[in-house]
C-alpha positions in Angstrom: 111.3 52.3 90.6 108.2 51.9 88.5 104.8 53.1 89.7 102.4 50.3 90.7 98.7 50.0 90.4 96.4 48.7 93.2 92.9 47.4 92.9 90.1 47.2 95.5 89.1 43.6 95.8 85.6 44.7 96.9 84.5 47.1 94.1 87.3 47.0 91.5 88.3 50.7 92.0 91.9 51.4 90.9 94.6 53.3 92.7 97.5 54.3 90.3 100.5 55.6 92.2 101.5 57.8 89.2 98.1 59.5 89.2 97.4 59.5 92.9 93.9 60.6 94.0 94.0 64.4 94.2 90.2 64.5 95.0 91.1 62.5 98.2 94.1 64.6 99.0 96.6 62.1 97.7 99.1 63.8 95.3 100.2 62.2 92.0 103.3 60.1 92.6 102.3 59.0 96.1 103.4 55.4 96.7 100.9 53.0 98.1 103.0 52.6 101.2 102.7 56.3 101.8 98.9 56.4 101.5 97.6 56.9 105.1 96.7 53.6 106.8 93.3 55.1 107.7 92.5 55.9 104.1 89.4 54.2 102.6 88.3 53.5 99.1 86.3 56.5 97.8 83.9 54.2 95.9 83.0 51.6 98.5 84.7 52.5 101.8 87.0 49.5 101.8 90.2 49.7 103.8 93.7 49.7 102.4 94.0 46.0 103.4 91.3 45.3 100.8 93.5 46.4 97.9 95.9 44.2 95.9 98.7 45.2 93.6 97.9 44.3 90.0 99.8 44.6 86.7 98.0 46.5 84.0 
C-alpha cells in the first residue's frame, strides 16, 4: 500500500506517512490511522480530525 499525505485544514501543515514526524515521536512509516487520536498539529494545535488526505 502506498504511503499517504495528510494536510491540516487549519494551517496547511503536512503529515507524510513515509517521513513521519520524528520530532513529535512519530516514526517514519507510521500510517495516519496509527497516529495517536490525541495527537495535535505541531504547528497550530489542530486535532487529527482537522486533517484531510491529499494527493501530492
